[in-house]
N, C-alpha and C positions, 0 to 999 in steps of 0.2 A: 853802676851808679843809673840811676834812673835819669829820664828827660821829660821835661815840662812840655805840654802842647793844649792847644785849643783842637775839637774836633766837631767839622762843620758839618751836619749831615741834611744831606738833604733828599729828598724824600716823595716822589710824584709817583702816579698811577703808570707812567712808562717808567721810570727810570729809579734806581738809587746811586746818590754820590757822596762820598765822605772824602774829606779833605781835611788832616793836618797839619796845623800851623802851630809856627812857634807864638809864645803868649801876647806878641804884638799884631798876628797877624799877616807880617810881613813875608816872612820866609815859608814855604811847603815845604813840609818835611815829607810827605806822604800823600798819595790822593789816588782811589780807585771806584770804580763804576760795576753796575751791573753789566754791560758791554762786556767790560771786560772777563768778568768773569763767565759769561752764559756765552751759548752757541746759538740760541735762537733769539731773536728781537722781540718776541711775547715773554721770554721769561724775565728780562730786563729789573721788570717791577715787581718781581715777587718774594715773597717774603723768604724762600731759598737762597734767591741770588744777595738779598741783604743780608743773610747770616754769613754765605762766604767772602763777600766784600767786605765787612767787621772784622771775618778771619784773617783774613787777604791784607788788610793795614795794620 
């Protein structure tokens, strides 16, 4: 059985943040950012870290 949710994606030059919430937006189901998947701060906003964040969520 699948779960329904809303993906909130914030992408800037410095970071990528993806948050998955329920349909009302009140409860966070999962969240991840570029800083959580890369080792250096300069790579937080890169397309590679965005791909890793999307796979992790």
